[in-house]
CHARMM-style PDB file with segment names, atoms N, HN, CA, C and O in Angstrom:
ATOM      1  N   MET     1     148.156  24.560  89.995  1.00  0.00      PROA
ATOM      2  CA  MET     1     147.302  24.764  89.592  1.00  0.00      PROA
ATOM      3  C   MET     1     145.835  23.804  90.587  1.00  0.00      PROA
ATOM      4  O   MET     1     144.662  23.470  90.419  1.00  0.00      PROA
ATOM      5  N   GLN     2     146.692  23.738  91.400  1.00  0.00      PROA
ATOM      6  HN  GLN     2     147.645  24.010  91.536  1.00  0.00      PROA
ATOM      7  CA  GLN     2     145.993  22.489  92.289  1.00  0.00      PROA
ATOM      8  C   GLN     2     145.988  23.476  93.432  1.00  0.00      PROA
ATOM      9  O   GLN     2     145.009  23.798  94.105  1.00  0.00      PROA
ATOM     10  N   ALA     3     147.171  23.888  93.545  1.00  0.00      PROA
ATOM     11  HN  ALA     3     147.966  23.627  92.998  1.00  0.00      PROA
ATOM     12  CA  ALA     3     146.775  25.150  95.247  1.00  0.00      PROA
ATOM     13  C   ALA     3     146.279  26.103  95.252  1.00  0.00      PROA
ATOM     14  O   ALA     3     146.182  26.716  96.315  1.00  0.00      PROA
ATOM     15  N   LEU     4     145.634  26.746  93.779  1.00  0.00      PROA
ATOM     16  HN  LEU     4     145.713  26.248  92.916  1.00  0.00      PROA
ATOM     17  CA  LEU     4     144.945  27.853  93.347  1.00  0.00      PROA
ATOM     18  C   LEU     4     143.202  27.287  93.784  1.00  0.00      PROA
ATOM     19  O   LEU     4     142.294  27.888  94.358  1.00  0.00      PROA
ATOM     20  N   ALA     5     143.282  25.866  93.204  1.00  0.00      PROA
ATOM     21  HN  ALA     5     144.019  25.378  92.738  1.00  0.00      PROA
ATOM     22  CA  ALA     5     141.977  25.095  93.148  1.00  0.00      PROA
ATOM     23  C   ALA     5     140.863  25.205  94.654  1.00  0.00      PROA
ATOM     24  O   ALA     5     139.657  25.320  94.872  1.00  0.00      PROA
ATOM     25  N   THR     6     142.171  25.085  95.462  1.00  0.00      PROA
ATOM     26  HN  THR     6     143.150  24.992  95.284  1.00  0.00      PROA
ATOM     27  CA  THR     6     142.103  24.261  96.734  1.00  0.00      PROA
ATOM     28  C   THR     6     142.120  25.988  97.468  1.00  0.00      PROA
ATOM     29  O   THR     6     141.440  26.016  98.494  1.00  0.00      PROA
ATOM     30  N   HSD     7     142.632  27.073  97.185  1.00  0.00      PROA
ATOM     31  HN  HSD     7     143.185  27.050  96.352  1.00  0.00      PROA
ATOM     32  CA  HSD     7     142.763  28.071  98.331  1.00  0.00      PROA
ATOM     33  C   HSD     7     141.475  29.011  98.359  1.00  0.00      PROA
ATOM     34  O   HSD     7     141.236  29.840  99.237  1.00  0.00      PROA
ATOM     35  N   ARG     8     140.568  28.695  97.070  1.00  0.00      PROA
ATOM     36  HN  ARG     8     140.762  28.021  96.356  1.00  0.00      PROA
ATOM     37  CA  ARG     8     139.483  29.900  96.892  1.00  0.00      PROA
ATOM     38  C   ARG     8     138.220  28.949  98.128  1.00  0.00      PROA
ATOM     39  O   ARG     8     137.580  29.658  98.904  1.00  0.00      PROA
ATOM     40  N   PRO     9     137.989  27.269  98.165  1.00  0.00      PROA
ATOM     41  CA  PRO     9     137.047  27.298  98.724  1.00  0.00      PROA
ATOM     42  C   PRO     9     137.974  27.680 100.572  1.00  0.00      PROA
ATOM     43  O   PRO     9     137.296  27.941 101.565  1.00  0.00      PROA
ATOM     44  N   GLN    10     139.416  27.619 100.605  1.00  0.00      PROA
ATOM     45  HN  GLN    10     139.966  27.406  99.797  1.00  0.00      PROA
ATOM     46  CA  GLN    10     139.465  27.681 101.934  1.00  0.00      PROA
ATOM     47  C   GLN    10     139.083  29.491 102.695  1.00  0.00      PROA
ATOM     48  O   GLN    10     138.724  29.948 103.780  1.00  0.00      PROA
ATOM     49  N   LYS    11     139.345  29.869 101.692  1.00  0.00      PROA
ATOM     50  HN  LYS    11     139.637  29.497 100.811  1.00  0.00      PROA
ATOM     51  CA  LYS    11     138.981  31.576 101.853  1.00  0.00      PROA
ATOM     52  C   LYS    11     137.089  31.365 101.636  1.00  0.00      PROA
ATOM     53  O   LYS    11     136.549  31.677 102.697  1.00  0.00      PROA
ATOM     54  N   LEU    12     136.179  30.985 100.693  1.00  0.00      PROA
ATOM     55  HN  LEU    12     136.617  30.732  99.831  1.00  0.00      PROA
ATOM     56  CA  LEU    12     135.248  30.966 101.086  1.00  0.00      PROA
ATOM     57  C   LEU    12     134.767  30.293 103.121  1.00  0.00      PROA
ATOM     58  O   LEU    12     133.847  30.665 103.849  1.00  0.00      PROA
ATOM     59  N   LEU    13     135.556  29.551 103.302  1.00  0.00      PROA
ATOM     60  HN  LEU    13     136.303  29.249 102.711  1.00  0.00      PROA
ATOM     61  CA  LEU    13     135.487  29.240 104.313  1.00  0.00      PROA
ATOM     62  C   LEU    13     135.250  29.814 105.396  1.00  0.00      PROA
ATOM     63  O   LEU    13     134.345  29.873 106.228  1.00  0.00      PROA
ATOM     64  N   GLU    14     136.830  30.469 105.114  1.00  0.00      PROA
ATOM     65  HN  GLU    14     137.565  30.421 104.437  1.00  0.00      PROA
ATOM     66  CA  GLU    14     136.902  31.700 106.913  1.00  0.00      PROA
ATOM     67  C   GLU    14     136.023  32.294 106.472  1.00  0.00      PROA
ATOM     68  O   GLU    14     134.988  31.866 106.982  1.00  0.00      PROA
ATOM     69  N   VAL    15     135.722  33.497 105.409  1.00  0.00      PROA
ATOM     70  HN  VAL    15     136.563  33.845 104.995  1.00  0.00      PROA
ATOM     71  CA  VAL    15     135.003  34.061 105.699  1.00  0.00      PROA
ATOM     72  C   VAL    15     133.499  33.787 105.717  1.00  0.00      PROA
ATOM     73  O   VAL    15     132.799  34.791 105.842  1.00  0.00      PROA
ATOM     74  N   ALA    16     133.045  32.928 105.641  1.00  0.00      PROA
ATOM     75  HN  ALA    16     133.615  32.112 105.539  1.00  0.00      PROA
ATOM     76  CA  ALA    16     131.650  32.105 106.534  1.00  0.00      PROA
ATOM     77  C   ALA    16     131.870  31.603 108.219  1.00  0.00      PROA
ATOM     78  O   ALA    16     131.109  31.146 109.072  1.00  0.00      PROA
ATOM     79  N   ALA    17     132.840  31.837 108.191  1.00  0.00      PROA
ATOM     80  HN  ALA    17     133.458  32.208 107.498  1.00  0.00      PROA
ATOM     81  CA  ALA    17     133.668  32.016 109.693  1.00  0.00      PROA
ATOM     82  C   ALA    17     133.387  32.362 110.677  1.00  0.00      PROA
ATOM     83  O   ALA    17     133.026  31.962 111.784  1.00  0.00      PROA
ATOM     84  N   GLN    18     133.764  33.858 109.718  1.00  0.00      PROA
ATOM     85  HN  GLN    18     134.057  34.183 108.819  1.00  0.00      PROA
ATOM     86  CA  GLN    18     133.871  34.875 110.187  1.00  0.00      PROA
ATOM     87  C   GLN    18     132.486  35.913 110.201  1.00  0.00      PROA
ATOM     88  O   GLN    18     132.375  36.880 110.955  1.00  0.00      PROA
ATOM     89  N   ARG    19     131.497  35.492 109.220  1.00  0.00      PROA
ATOM     90  HN  ARG    19     131.587  34.707 108.608  1.00  0.00      PROA
ATOM     91  CA  ARG    19     130.449  35.819 109.189  1.00  0.00      PROA
ATOM     92  C   ARG    19     129.078  34.879 109.967  1.00  0.00      PROA
ATOM     93  O   ARG    19     127.875  35.046 109.763  1.00  0.00      PROA
ATOM     94  N   ASN    20     129.698  33.935 110.837  1.00  0.00      PROA
ATOM     95  HN  ASN    20     130.675  33.799 111.003  1.00  0.00      PROA
ATOM     96  CA  ASN    20     129.140  33.196 112.173  1.00  0.00      PROA
ATOM     97  C   ASN    20     129.339  32.977 112.823  1.00  0.00      PROA
ATOM     98  O   ASN    20     128.971  31.913 113.323  1.00  0.00      PROA
ATOM     99  N   GLU    21     130.276  34.013 113.497  1.00  0.00      PROA
ATOM    100  HN  GLU    21     130.574  34.877 113.092  1.00  0.00      PROA
ATOM    101  CA  GLU    21     130.630  34.007 114.509  1.00  0.00      PROA
ATOM    102  C   GLU    21     129.837  34.975 115.627  1.00  0.00      PROA
ATOM    103  O   GLU    21     129.464  36.137 115.463  1.00  0.00      PROA
ATOM    104  N   PRO    22     129.707  34.185 116.734  1.00  0.00      PROA
ATOM    105  CA  PRO    22     128.898  34.867 117.676  1.00  0.00      PROA
ATOM    106  C   PRO    22     128.634  36.974 118.046  1.00  0.00      PROA
ATOM    107  O   PRO    22     127.655  37.710 118.170  1.00  0.00      PROA
ATOM    108  N   ALA    23     130.346  37.178 118.092  1.00  0.00      PROA
ATOM    109  HN  ALA    23     131.142  36.580 117.991  1.00  0.00      PROA
ATOM    110  CA  ALA    23     130.204  38.924 118.193  1.00  0.00      PROA
ATOM    111  C   ALA    23     129.376  39.539 116.572  1.00  0.00      PROA
ATOM    112  O   ALA    23     128.586  40.482 116.543  1.00  0.00      PROA
ATOM    113  N   ALA    24     129.848  38.664 115.259  1.00  0.00      PROA
ATOM    114  HN  ALA    24     130.490  37.897 115.282  1.00  0.00      PROA
ATOM    115  CA  ALA    24     129.821  39.004 114.578  1.00  0.00      PROA
ATOM    116  C   ALA    24     127.668  39.175 114.278  1.00  0.00      PROA
ATOM    117  O   ALA    24     127.086  40.253 114.163  1.00  0.00      PROA
ATOM    118  N   ARG    25     127.052  37.905 114.235  1.00  0.00      PROA
ATOM    119  HN  ARG    25     127.524  37.029 114.329  1.00  0.00      PROA
ATOM    120  CA  ARG    25     125.961  37.450 114.343  1.00  0.00      PROA
ATOM    121  C   ARG    25     125.093  38.474 115.233  1.00  0.00      PROA
ATOM    122  O   ARG    25     124.168  39.157 114.792  1.00  0.00      PROA
ATOM    123  N   LYS    26     125.625  38.460 116.777  1.00  0.00      PROA
ATOM    124  HN  LYS    26     126.376  37.905 117.136  1.00  0.00      PROA
ATOM    125  CA  LYS    26     124.613  39.515 117.753  1.00  0.00      PROA
ATOM    126  C   LYS    26     124.508  41.240 117.152  1.00  0.00      PROA
ATOM    127  O   LYS    26     123.635  42.091 117.318  1.00  0.00      PROA
ATOM    128  N   GLU    27     126.325  41.278 116.114  1.00  0.00      PROA
ATOM    129  HN  GLU    27     127.035  40.586 115.979  1.00  0.00      PROA
ATOM    130  CA  GLU    27     126.071  42.949 115.394  1.00  0.00      PROA
ATOM    131  C   GLU    27     125.031  42.942 114.212  1.00  0.00      PROA
ATOM    132  O   GLU    27     124.369  43.909 113.835  1.00  0.00      PROA
ATOM    133  N   ARG    28     125.019  42.064 113.860  1.00  0.00      PROA
ATOM    134  HN  ARG    28     125.556  41.278 114.166  1.00  0.00      PROA
ATOM    135  CA  ARG    28     123.838  41.960 112.298  1.00  0.00      PROA
ATOM    136  C   ARG    28     122.163  42.232 113.016  1.00  0.00      PROA
ATOM    137  O   ARG    28     121.247  42.960 112.632  1.00  0.00      PROA
ATOM    138  N   GLN    29     122.289  41.157 114.377  1.00  0.00      PROA
ATOM    139  HN  GLN    29     123.032  40.565 114.689  1.00  0.00      PROA
ATOM    140  CA  GLN    29     120.623  41.243 114.762  1.00  0.00      PROA
ATOM    141  C   GLN    29     120.402  42.556 115.477  1.00  0.00      PROA
ATOM    142  O   GLN    29     119.319  43.139 115.426  1.00  0.00      PROA
ATOM    143  N   VAL    30     121.320  42.955 116.065  1.00  0.00      PROA
ATOM    144  HN  VAL    30     122.200  42.482 116.106  1.00  0.00      PROA
ATOM    145  CA  VAL    30     121.328  44.351 116.655  1.00  0.00      PROA
ATOM    146  C   VAL    30     120.627  45.659 115.676  1.00  0.00      PROA
ATOM    147  O   VAL    30     119.687  46.417 115.913  1.00  0.00      PROA
ATOM    148  N   THR    31     121.501  45.536 114.548  1.00  0.00      PROA
ATOM    149  HN  THR    31     122.265  44.920 114.356  1.00  0.00      PROA
ATOM    150  CA  THR    31     121.286  46.155 113.769  1.00  0.00      PROA
ATOM    151  C   THR    31     120.345  45.943 112.721  1.00  0.00      PROA
ATOM    152  O   THR    31     120.472  46.671 111.736  1.00  0.00      PROA
ATOM    153  N   ARG    32     119.244  44.929 112.723  1.00  0.00      PROA
ATOM    154  HN  ARG    32     119.141  44.337 113.523  1.00  0.00      PROA
ATOM    155  CA  ARG    32     118.089  44.764 112.639  1.00  0.00      PROA
ATOM    156  C   ARG    32     117.079  45.131 112.985  1.00  0.00      PROA
ATOM    157  O   ARG    32     116.099  45.102 112.241  1.00  0.00      PROA
ATOM    158  N   ILE    33     117.036  45.660 114.435  1.00  0.00      PROA
ATOM    159  HN  ILE    33     117.833  45.684 115.039  1.00  0.00      PROA
ATOM    160  CA  ILE    33     115.671  45.815 115.043  1.00  0.00      PROA
ATOM    161  C   ILE    33     115.394  47.360 114.372  1.00  0.00      PROA
ATOM    162  O   ILE    33     115.890  48.390 113.916  1.00  0.00      PROA
ATOM    163  N   GLY    34     114.215  46.634 114.704  1.00  0.00      PROA
ATOM    164  HN  GLY    34     113.813  45.797 115.075  1.00  0.00      PROA
ATOM    165  CA  GLY    34     113.055  48.197 114.410  1.00  0.00      PROA
ATOM    166  C   GLY    34     112.387  48.382 112.606  1.00  0.00      PROA
ATOM    167  O   GLY    34     111.519  49.058 112.055  1.00  0.00      PROA
ATOM    168  N   THR    35     113.814  46.910 112.029  1.00  0.00      PROA
ATOM    169  HN  THR    35     114.520  46.361 112.476  1.00  0.00      PROA
ATOM    170  CA  THR    35     113.379  47.502 110.719  1.00  0.00      PROA
ATOM    171  C   THR    35     112.597  46.985 110.101  1.00  0.00      PROA
ATOM    172  O   THR    35     112.692  45.791 110.385  1.00  0.00      PROA
ATOM    173  N   ALA    36     111.385  47.208 108.974  1.00  0.00      PROA
ATOM    174  HN  ALA    36     111.307  48.178 108.743  1.00  0.00      PROA
ATOM    175  CA  ALA    36     110.746  46.383 107.776  1.00  0.00      PROA
ATOM    176  C   ALA    36     110.529  44.861 108.150  1.00  0.00      PROA
ATOM    177  O   ALA    36     109.507  44.294 108.536  1.00  0.00      PROA
ATOM    178  N   GLU    37     112.170  44.234 107.852  1.00  0.00      PROA
ATOM    179  HN  GLU    37     113.000  44.695 107.538  1.00  0.00      PROA
ATOM    180  CA  GLU    37     112.415  43.155 107.649  1.00  0.00      PROA
ATOM    181  C   GLU    37     111.594  42.526 108.893  1.00  0.00      PROA
ATOM    182  O   GLU    37     110.434  42.114 108.874  1.00  0.00      PROA
ATOM    183  N   GLN    38     112.310  42.552 109.752  1.00  0.00      PROA
ATOM    184  HN  GLN    38     113.252  42.887 109.767  1.00  0.00      PROA
ATOM    185  CA  GLN    38     112.535  42.753 111.160  1.00  0.00      PROA
ATOM    186  C   GLN    38     111.023  42.430 111.427  1.00  0.00      PROA
ATOM    187  O   GLN    38     110.669  41.267 111.620  1.00  0.00      PROA
ATOM    188  N   GLN    39     110.193  43.411 111.434  1.00  0.00      PROA
ATOM    189  HN  GLN    39     110.481  44.356 111.277  1.00  0.00      PROA
ATOM    190  CA  GLN    39     108.117  43.279 111.706  1.00  0.00      PROA
ATOM    191  C   GLN    39     107.613  42.833 111.241  1.00  0.00      PROA
ATOM    192  O   GLN    39     106.436  42.494 111.363  1.00  0.00      PROA
ATOM    193  N   GLN    40     108.706  42.591 110.175  1.00  0.00      PROA
ATOM    194  HN  GLN    40     109.662  42.866 110.075  1.00  0.00      PROA
ATOM    195  CA  GLN    40     107.594  41.153 108.651  1.00  0.00      PROA
ATOM    196  C   GLN    40     107.657  40.015 109.228  1.00  0.00      PROA
ATOM    197  O   GLN    40     106.644  39.317 109.276  1.00  0.00      PROA
ATOM    198  N   GLU    41     108.790  39.612 109.756  1.00  0.00      PROA
ATOM    199  HN  GLU    41     109.613  40.180 109.717  1.00  0.00      PROA
ATOM    200  CA  GLU    41     109.544  38.198 110.267  1.00  0.00      PROA
ATOM    201  C   GLU    41     108.576  38.076 111.074  1.00  0.00      PROA
ATOM    202  O   GLU    41     107.621  37.335 110.844  1.00  0.00      PROA
ATOM    203  N   ALA    42     108.730  38.976 112.405  1.00  0.00      PROA
ATOM    204  HN  ALA    42     109.506  39.579 112.593  1.00  0.00      PROA
ATOM    205  CA  ALA    42     108.184  38.295 113.376  1.00  0.00      PROA
ATOM    206  C   ALA    42     106.442  38.029 113.388  1.00  0.00      PROA
ATOM    207  O   ALA    42     105.813  37.232 114.084  1.00  0.00      PROA
ATOM    208  N   ALA    43     105.843  39.171 112.171  1.00  0.00      PROA
ATOM    209  HN  ALA    43     106.354  39.818 111.606  1.00  0.00      PROA
ATOM    210  CA  ALA    43     104.244  38.944 111.825  1.00  0.00      PROA
ATOM    211  C   ALA    43     104.609  37.436 111.489  1.00  0.00      PROA
ATOM    212  O   ALA    43     104.329  36.566 112.314  1.00  0.00      PROA
ATOM    213  N   LEU    44     105.207  37.123 110.331  1.00  0.00      PROA
ATOM    214  HN  LEU    44     105.434  37.830 109.661  1.00  0.00      PROA
ATOM    215  CA  LEU    44     104.935  35.702 110.281  1.00  0.00      PROA
ATOM    216  C   LEU    44     105.056  34.710 110.821  1.00  0.00      PROA
ATOM    217  O   LEU    44     104.382  33.700 110.621  1.00  0.00      PROA
ATOM    218  N   THR    45     106.501  34.927 112.085  1.00  0.00      PROA
ATOM    219  HN  THR    45     107.049  35.748 112.247  1.00  0.00      PROA
ATOM    220  CA  THR    45     106.286  33.667 113.248  1.00  0.00      PROA
ATOM    221  C   THR    45     105.110  33.670 114.146  1.00  0.00      PROA
ATOM    222  O   THR    45     104.504  32.727 114.656  1.00  0.00      PROA
ATOM    223  N   ALA    46     104.930  34.931 114.218  1.00  0.00      PROA
ATOM    224  HN  ALA    46     105.422  35.696 113.804  1.00  0.00      PROA
ATOM    225  CA  ALA    46     103.272  34.816 115.534  1.00  0.00      PROA
ATOM    226  C   ALA    46     102.085  34.166 114.040  1.00  0.00      PROA
ATOM    227  O   ALA    46     101.781  32.973 114.027  1.00  0.00      PROA
ATOM    228  N   GLU    47     101.819  34.652 113.475  1.00  0.00      PROA
ATOM    229  HN  GLU    47     102.066  35.621 113.486  1.00  0.00      PROA
ATOM    230  CA  GLU    47     101.123  33.642 112.106  1.00  0.00      PROA
ATOM    231  C   GLU    47     100.861  32.057 112.175  1.00  0.00      PROA
ATOM    232  O   GLU    47      99.946  31.233 112.179  1.00  0.00      PROA
ATOM    233  N   ARG    48     102.497  32.190 112.238  1.00  0.00      PROA
ATOM    234  HN  ARG    48     103.239  32.860 112.235  1.00  0.00      PROA
ATOM    235  CA  ARG    48     102.679  30.344 112.306  1.00  0.00      PROA
ATOM    236  C   ARG    48     102.414  29.595 113.556  1.00  0.00      PROA
ATOM    237  O   ARG    48     101.899  28.490 113.725  1.00  0.00      PROA
ATOM    238  N   ARG    49     102.991  30.649 114.574  1.00  0.00      PROA
ATOM    239  HN  ARG    49     103.409  31.547 114.437  1.00  0.00      PROA
ATOM    240  CA  ARG    49     101.947  29.624 115.888  1.00  0.00      PROA
ATOM    241  C   ARG    49     100.758  30.071 116.153  1.00  0.00      PROA
ATOM    242  O   ARG    49     100.233  29.408 117.047  1.00  0.00      PROA
ATOM    243  N   ARG    50     100.024  31.025 115.702  1.00  0.00      PROA
ATOM    244  HN  ARG    50     100.451  31.563 114.975  1.00  0.00      PROA
ATOM    245  CA  ARG    50      98.705  30.826 116.136  1.00  0.00      PROA
ATOM    246  C   ARG    50      97.933  29.874 115.541  1.00  0.00      PROA
ATOM    247  O   ARG    50      97.064  29.377 116.258  1.00  0.00      PROA
ATOM    248  N   SER    51      98.029  29.456 114.320  1.00  0.00      PROA
ATOM    249  HN  SER    51      98.735  29.859 113.738  1.00  0.00      PROA
ATOM    250  CA  SER    51      97.879  28.970 113.173  1.00  0.00      PROA
ATOM    251  C   SER    51      98.017  27.263 113.490  1.00  0.00      PROA
ATOM    252  O   SER    51      97.064  26.486 113.414  1.00  0.00      PROA
ATOM    253  N   GLY    52      99.182  26.943 113.796  1.00  0.00      PROA
ATOM    254  HN  GLY    52      99.955  27.573 113.857  1.00  0.00      PROA
ATOM    255  CA  GLY    52      99.150  25.542 114.478  1.00  0.00      PROA
ATOM    256  C   GLY    52      98.967  24.601 113.546  1.00  0.00      PROA
ATOM    257  O   GLY    52      99.293  25.160 112.499  1.00  0.00      PROA
ATOM    258  N   TYR    53      98.646  23.522 113.303  1.00  0.00      PROA
ATOM    259  HN  TYR    53      98.380  23.068 114.153  1.00  0.00      PROA
ATOM    260  CA  TYR    53      98.821  22.262 112.380  1.00  0.00      PROA
ATOM    261  C   TYR    53      97.454  22.105 111.772  1.00  0.00      PROA
ATOM    262  O   TYR    53      96.529  22.110 112.584  1.00  0.00      PROA
ATOM    263  N   GLN    54      97.072  21.933 110.193  1.00  0.00      PROA
ATOM    264  HN  GLN    54      97.823  21.929 109.533  1.00  0.00      PROA
ATOM    265  CA  GLN    54      96.056  22.319 109.832  1.00  0.00      PROA
ATOM    266  C   GLN    54      95.349  20.938 109.330  1.00  0.00      PROA
ATOM    267  O   GLN    54      95.820  20.228 108.441  1.00  0.00      PROA
ATOM    268  N   ALA    55      93.801  20.594 110.246  1.00  0.00      PROA
ATOM    269  HN  ALA    55      93.418  21.170 110.968  1.00  0.00      PROA
ATOM    270  CA  ALA    55      94.331  19.440 109.771  1.00  0.00      PROA
ATOM    271  C   ALA    55      92.223  19.080 109.021  1.00  0.00      PROA
ATOM    272  O   ALA    55      91.415  20.009 109.016  1.00  0.00      PROA
ATOM    273  N   PRO    56      91.949  18.051 108.663  1.00  0.00      PROA
ATOM    274  CA  PRO    56      91.160  18.553 108.338  1.00  0.00      PROA
ATOM    275  C   PRO    56      89.508  17.952 109.086  1.00  0.00      PROA
ATOM    276  O   PRO    56      89.684  17.214 110.055  1.00  0.00      PROA
ATOM    277  N   SER    57      87.902  18.232 108.683  1.00  0.00      PROA
ATOM    278  HN  SER    57      87.758  18.831 107.896  1.00  0.00      PROA
ATOM    279  CA  SER    57      87.494  18.037 109.803  1.00  0.00      PROA
ATOM    280  C   SER    57      86.917  17.122 110.051  1.00  0.00      PROA
ATOM    281  O   SER    57      86.159  16.862 110.986  1.00  0.00      PROA
ATOM    282  N   ASP    58      87.333  16.427 108.998  1.00  0.00      PROA
ATOM    283  HN  ASP    58      87.949  16.637 108.239  1.00  0.00      PROA
ATOM    284  CA  ASP    58      86.429  14.959 109.004  1.00  0.00      PROA
ATOM    285  C   ASP    58      87.161  13.825 109.617  1.00  0.00      PROA
ATOM    286  O   ASP    58      86.539  12.795 109.877  1.00  0.00      PROA
ATOM    287  N   LEU    59      88.849  13.958 109.956  1.00  0.00      PROA
ATOM    288  HN  LEU    59      89.354  14.794 109.745  1.00  0.00      PROA
ATOM    289  CA  LEU    59      89.587  13.420 110.162  1.00  0.00      PROA
ATOM    290  C   LEU    59      88.133  12.702 111.704  1.00  0.00      PROA
ATOM    291  O   LEU    59      87.172  13.118 112.351  1.00  0.00      PROA
ATOM    292  N   PRO    60      88.883  11.574 111.533  1.00  0.00      PROA
ATOM    293  CA  PRO    60      87.877  10.490 112.802  1.00  0.00      PROA
ATOM    294  C   PRO    60      89.187  10.761 114.270  1.00  0.00      PROA
ATOM    295  O   PRO    60      90.369  10.797 113.927  1.00  0.00      PROA
ATOM    296  N   PRO    61      88.898  10.903 115.563  1.00  0.00      PROA
ATOM    297  CA  PRO    61      89.258  10.702 116.590  1.00  0.00      PROA
ATOM    298  C   PRO    61      90.520   9.898 116.568  1.00  0.00      PROA
ATOM    299  O   PRO    61      90.682   8.902 115.863  1.00  0.00      PROA
ATOM    300  N   PRO    62      91.681  10.564 117.654  1.00  0.00      PROA
ATOM    301  CA  PRO    62      92.825   9.509 118.130  1.00  0.00      PROA
ATOM    302  C   PRO    62      92.280   8.072 118.136  1.00  0.00      PROA
ATOM    303  O   PRO    62      91.097   7.831 117.900  1.00  0.00      PROA
ATOM    304  N   LEU    63      93.400   6.912 118.480  1.00  0.00      PROA
ATOM    305  HN  LEU    63      94.362   7.108 118.672  1.00  0.00      PROA
ATOM    306  CA  LEU    63      92.352   5.894 118.847  1.00  0.00      PROA
ATOM    307  C   LEU    63      92.236   5.800 120.581  1.00  0.00      PROA
ATOM    308  O   LEU    63      91.650   4.944 121.243  1.00  0.00      PROA
ATOM    309  N   ALA    64      92.714   6.536 120.871  1.00  0.00      PROA
ATOM    310  HN  ALA    64      93.191   7.231 120.333  1.00  0.00      PROA
ATOM    311  CA  ALA    64      93.713   6.659 122.494  1.00  0.00      PROA
ATOM    312  C   ALA    64      91.367   6.903 123.342  1.00  0.00      PROA
ATOM    313  O   ALA    64      90.887   6.588 124.431  1.00  0.00      PROA
ATOM    314  N   ARG    65      90.644   7.648 121.922  1.00  0.00      PROA
ATOM    315  HN  ARG    65      91.034   7.904 121.037  1.00  0.00      PROA
ATOM    316  CA  ARG    65      89.638   8.658 122.448  1.00  0.00      PROA
ATOM    317  C   ARG    65      88.641   7.416 121.668  1.00  0.00      PROA
ATOM    318  O   ARG    65      87.616   7.963 121.260  1.00  0.00      PROA
ATOM    319  N   LEU    66      88.648   6.122 121.392  1.00  0.00      PROA
ATOM    320  HN  LEU    66      89.480   5.677 121.723  1.00  0.00      PROA
ATOM    321  CA  LEU    66      87.461   5.288 120.931  1.00  0.00      PROA
ATOM    322  C   LEU    66      87.306   4.617 122.020  1.00  0.00      PROA
ATOM    323  O   LEU    66      86.165   4.157 122.049  1.00  0.00      PROA
ATOM    324  N   SER    67      87.846   4.372 122.832  1.00  0.00      PROA
ATOM    325  HN  SER    67      88.773   4.746 122.809  1.00  0.00      PROA
ATOM    326  CA  SER    67      87.901   3.255 123.858  1.00  0.00      PROA
ATOM    327  C   SER    67      87.037   3.686 125.444  1.00  0.00      PROA
ATOM    328  OT1 SER    67      87.001   2.873 126.368  1.00  0.00      PROA
TER     329      SER     67
END
């Protein structure tokens, strides 16, 4: 019974390793180009870059600027 219990995680590891090989990842990336999912992710990433970190306007300036 123990052999069966260890066989399944090994199979899961093998499947994950195959899925994460560079060639397989590249193939999935190429098939995603131009899809609605890819466009949505690009828009979300661009919005994150534009917004940056949100800080309250009533914060005092950094200590280096006080002197």
